[in-house]
C-alpha positions in Angstrom: -189.1 40.9 97.2 -191.2 38.1 95.8 -194.1 36.0 96.8 -193.2 33.1 99.1 -189.4 33.5 98.7 -187.2 32.7 101.6 -185.4 36.0 102.2 -182.4 36.7 104.5 -180.2 39.5 105.6 -176.9 39.8 107.3 -174.9 42.9 108.5 -171.2 43.6 109.2 -171.2 46.7 111.3 -167.9 48.6 111.9 -165.9 46.2 109.7 -162.3 47.2 109.7 -160.7 45.9 106.5 -157.3 47.4 107.2 -155.0 48.9 104.7 -154.2 45.8 102.7 -157.8 45.0 101.6 -157.0 44.9 97.9 -159.4 42.0 97.2 -162.7 41.0 98.8 -163.7 43.1 101.8 -167.2 41.6 102.2 -168.4 38.5 100.4 -171.7 36.7 100.0 -170.8 33.0 99.5 -173.1 30.7 97.6 -174.7 27.4 98.7 -174.3 23.8 97.8 -178.0 23.1 98.2 -179.8 26.4 97.3 -179.8 29.0 94.5 -178.9 32.4 96.0 -180.2 35.6 94.4 -178.8 38.9 95.5 -181.4 41.5 96.2 -179.4 44.3 97.8 -176.0 45.1 99.2 -175.2 48.4 100.9 -172.0 50.0 102.0 -171.0 53.1 104.0 -167.4 54.0 104.9 -165.5 56.4 107.1 -161.7 56.8 107.6 -159.6 57.5 110.6 -157.4 60.1 108.8 -157.3 61.7 105.3 -160.4 61.6 103.2 -160.1 59.9 99.8 -162.1 59.0 96.8 -162.1 55.3 96.0 -163.6 52.9 93.5 -166.1 50.6 95.2 -166.8 47.5 93.1 -169.3 44.7 93.3 -167.9 41.6 91.6 -169.0 38.0 90.9 -166.5 35.4 91.8 -166.1 31.9 90.3 -164.2 30.9 93.5 -164.7 32.2 97.0 -161.9 34.0 98.8 -159.6 31.9 101.0 -157.0 32.8 103.7 -157.0 36.1 105.5 -159.2 36.6 108.6 -162.9 36.8 108.2 -165.8 37.6 110.5 -169.2 36.1 109.6 -172.5 38.1 109.7 -175.5 36.4 111.3 -177.9 35.4 108.6 -181.3 36.5 109.8 -184.5 35.1 108.1 -186.9 37.9 107.2 -189.7 35.4 108.1 -189.2 33.6 111.4 -190.7 30.4 109.8 -187.9 30.2 107.3 -185.2 27.5 107.7 -181.7 28.7 108.5 -179.9 30.3 105.6 -177.4 28.3 103.6 -175.5 31.3 102.1 -172.7 32.9 104.2 -172.0 36.6 104.5 -168.4 37.3 105.5 -166.2 40.4 106.0 -162.4 40.3 105.9 -160.4 42.1 108.6 -157.2 40.7 107.1 -157.2 40.5 103.3 -157.8 37.0 101.7 -154.6 35.4 100.3 -156.2 33.1 97.7 -159.2 32.1 95.8 -161.5 35.0 95.0 -161.3 34.5 91.2 -163.2 37.5 89.7 -165.5 36.8 86.7 -166.1 40.5 86.4 -167.6 43.6 87.9 -171.4 43.9 88.2 -171.3 47.5 89.4 -168.8 50.2 90.3 -169.2 53.5 92.1 -166.8 56.2 93.2 -167.2 56.7 97.0 -165.8 59.5 99.2 -164.5 58.1 102.4 -164.5 61.0 104.8 -162.7 61.3 108.1 -164.9 60.3 111.0 -163.9 63.3 113.2 -164.7 66.0 110.6 -167.3 64.6 108.3 -167.4 67.6 106.0 -170.5 66.1 104.3 -172.9 63.4 105.2 -171.6 59.8 105.2 -172.0 58.5 101.7 -174.0 55.3 101.3 -173.8 53.1 98.2 -176.6 50.7 97.6 -176.6 48.1 94.8 -180.3 47.3 94.7 -181.5 44.6 92.3 -185.1 44.4 93.8 -186.5 46.2 90.8 -185.1 43.7 88.3 -187.3 40.8 87.2 -186.7 38.0 89.7 -185.0 35.7 87.2 -182.7 38.6 86.1 -181.2 39.3 89.6 -177.5 38.3 90.2 -177.6 34.6 91.1 -175.2 32.0 92.5 -175.6 28.3 91.7 -172.8 26.7 93.7 -171.0 27.0 97.0 -167.9 27.9 95.1 -169.4 31.2 93.8 -169.7 34.5 95.6 -170.5 38.2 95.2 -167.8 40.5 96.7 -167.3 44.1 97.5 -163.8 45.5 97.0 -161.8 48.6 96.2 -161.0 47.6 92.6 -157.5 46.3 93.5 -156.5 49.5 95.2 -154.9 49.5 98.6 -156.5 52.0 101.0 -154.0 54.3 102.6 -155.8 54.8 105.9 -157.7 52.7 108.4 -161.4 52.5 107.5 -164.6 51.5 109.2 -167.3 50.0 107.0 -170.9 49.1 107.6 -172.0 46.5 105.0 -175.2 44.5 104.7 -176.7 42.1 102.2 -180.2 40.8 101.5 -180.7 37.7 99.4 -183.2 35.0 98.6 -182.8 31.2 98.6 -184.6 28.6 96.6 -184.0 25.0 95.6 -181.4 24.5 92.9 -183.8 23.0 90.5 -186.4 25.8 90.8 
C-alpha cells in the first residue's frame, strides 16, 4: 500500500440498513489531525425477499451524515505498532436525517442483491480499489467534516438487506 504508511481497516459485517437507507449506508469519516486516503472499500449484499438490481454508489461528502442510528466498525491497525486510527468507519441501521452533503459520485456499479435463501448465483462483491493509483491520486479527506459514503443512489430498497462492508485507508499528518 505504500512504504511506511499507517494503514487501517474496519469491517461492518451483517449491517442491516433497513428499507429507508436512501442516503449513506456506510461512511468513512475524516480526521481533524490526519489526512485520510481511501485504499479500498468492498461491499456484498443479500436480501430477505425479492432479488433486485440496485445502483451502488461511492460518494465524497463535504459534510458527514448526522442523525439516524449508526454502528461503528473497529479500526484495526495493519501494523500493531501504529497509533490508534483517527478516521471512523460507521454503518447506518437507521438512515441519517441530516448532513451527508454529497460533492459527487466517485464510482457507481449495478449490483444484484439476491435472496439469501435461494442465491441463484454467487453473492456479488463490489470492490472499489484505489491501491493501483499513484498514492497522491487516491481519494483523500483533509478534514473531520469530510467523508466517503456508500449508498443506493437515492433509491429506497424495497426489502430488508444484509450487507458486509469493509474499508482500508491510510493516515498521515495533514502537512505531509
